[in-house]
C-alpha positions in Angstrom: 79.4 2.1 28.0 75.9 2.7 26.2 74.9 2.4 22.5 72.3 3.6 20.4 69.7 1.1 20.0 71.0 -0.9 16.6 74.0 1.1 16.5 77.5 -0.4 16.9 80.4 1.0 18.1 83.0 1.5 15.8 86.7 0.6 16.3 88.4 3.6 16.7 91.2 2.3 15.3 89.3 2.2 12.5 88.9 5.5 12.5 92.1 6.6 13.0 93.1 4.1 10.2 91.1 6.1 7.9 92.5 9.3 9.3 95.8 8.2 8.4 94.9 7.4 5.0 92.8 11.6 4.4 96.6 12.7 6.0 99.1 10.7 3.7 96.8 12.5 1.5 96.3 15.5 2.1 99.3 16.4 4.0 98.6 19.9 4.9 95.3 19.8 5.7 93.4 20.0 8.6 91.0 16.7 9.6 88.2 16.7 11.6 85.8 13.8 12.3 82.3 12.5 14.1 79.5 10.0 13.4 76.5 9.9 11.7 74.3 7.3 13.6 71.2 8.7 11.2 73.5 7.3 8.3 75.3 4.3 9.8 78.6 6.3 9.1 81.3 8.3 10.1 81.8 11.7 8.7 85.4 13.1 7.8 86.2 16.6 6.3 89.6 17.5 5.2 90.3 21.3 5.4 92.6 23.5 3.2 92.4 27.1 2.3 90.1 26.5 -0.8 88.3 23.5 0.3 86.6 21.7 2.4 86.4 18.4 1.2 83.6 15.7 2.6 83.7 12.0 3.1 81.5 9.7 4.9 82.5 5.9 5.2 79.9 3.6 6.2 79.8 1.3 9.6 79.7 -1.8 6.9 83.1 -0.4 5.7 84.3 -0.8 9.0 83.0 -3.5 9.9 84.0 -5.7 6.9 87.6 -4.6 7.0 90.4 -4.9 9.2 92.6 -1.8 10.6 95.7 -2.9 8.4 93.4 -2.9 5.1 91.8 0.1 5.4 94.3 2.8 4.0 94.8 0.2 0.8 91.1 -0.5 0.4 90.4 3.4 0.4 93.2 3.9 -1.8 92.0 1.0 -4.5 88.7 3.0 -4.7 91.0 5.8 -5.6 88.9 7.8 -2.6 91.2 10.9 -2.4 91.5 11.6 -6.4 87.3 11.4 -6.0 87.4 13.6 -3.1 90.1 16.2 -5.0 87.8 15.7 -8.1 84.4 16.0 -6.4 85.3 19.0 -4.2 81.6 20.7 -3.3 80.1 16.6 -2.8 80.4 14.1 -0.4 81.8 11.0 -1.2 80.5 7.6 0.4 82.9 4.9 0.8 80.6 1.2 0.9 81.7 -2.0 1.3 82.0 -2.4 -2.5 83.1 1.1 -3.2 82.5 5.1 -3.5 79.2 6.8 -4.8 78.0 10.4 -4.1 75.4 11.0 -2.0 73.0 12.3 -4.1 72.6 8.5 -6.3 
């Protein structure tokens, strides 16, 4: 399998762990995801009837944590609460916490 220079392939089970967390927090929503190579992240869009919540999870975060720890870490970071409070912003998940895309 080819990979882009400098970009590691993220474990699909870790992406699934993020999706499972988001499905648990937003059970009635559609979840889309795709890699964002230029940001070294994976983008998730959670779509409901009124909003499209957006988050990018850094490859650093995904590499640092085991798939079994991802859901708990996102919960501790209060990702879902931030997405609900900031529906028009992209919330970035880093290995040290959350930040907004314009910070």
